[in-house]
Steps between C-alpha positions, in 0.01 A plus 500: 500500500672841519527673827553875497785660699576854575710545173221366281222729636215393716265330249583247240548644156557854632844631424654769722498849336811593314762694680524861442802652331723647777610784273154654508463711800164636479219266418141635528354154558720461819385830645178549708401842618323532849214745544743764646701497176805300670651232284538131604724271301396137462733210416372279213743210570713398780815283438656313778862369463574185691861424610588145558770429755641159524534363848703192615315273750688422824335155517597260236246239454753254343742515783477231778354624830778576763481392864455859621219564242331179614520610858347834424224343288429234771510765782254732301270203435508388868438854616189540274369163590549546872339847481205358314475201731512737820221729342276185451575383850422832642180519310384149615590567855302827501199311361541218742514741796168677379345154464628410860361817648160448324488142631584626853228747489252244377591265775444765764175584345410141491592450847283797618212375291541147652519645855179716435311196363623274786369764758178517315461129502584483873225774572256308282585179687470661827145632410396154373628345823299757702193422292549124531546534875184715511314246299650222712379675820154551358500138395612388838232698667239346272642153550494560878146609483415195288678279739314644782174455328580136416607433860171654621293294243681182619432575859131578434442178290554239775248710721249498223527125441459433858167708515 
């Protein structure tokens, strides 16, 4: 597979246009006139010269690691690792504090709800006790009346049997 580069042209199989002769100064193809009559010159090709400079590396991969280089490498590694760990710790602590505050607010809401329900149940229990006492008083009155009636009947029975 052929991949085109800037020197080959943009499409496969299309060659760049031939360079013009630098001796020719006035080429009618390279000149465009504006509506005002001014002239604009357009470049047909652009050539870029690349200068290659040879650079020596300060780090030599085949040389053994020195003690100072090892210390620098270890220090940088520890610094990066420590910073990452501190960031992770800080993030986790922030989330934990948010969770704690949410749990605290939920507990206080739960306590308020429990106290409100407890007060409500106490008022209902007091109303039921009052109703039970009222029913008990009525029942006691009725039982007292029945007892009085039975006592009257028992008193009257021996008199009737004697007659």
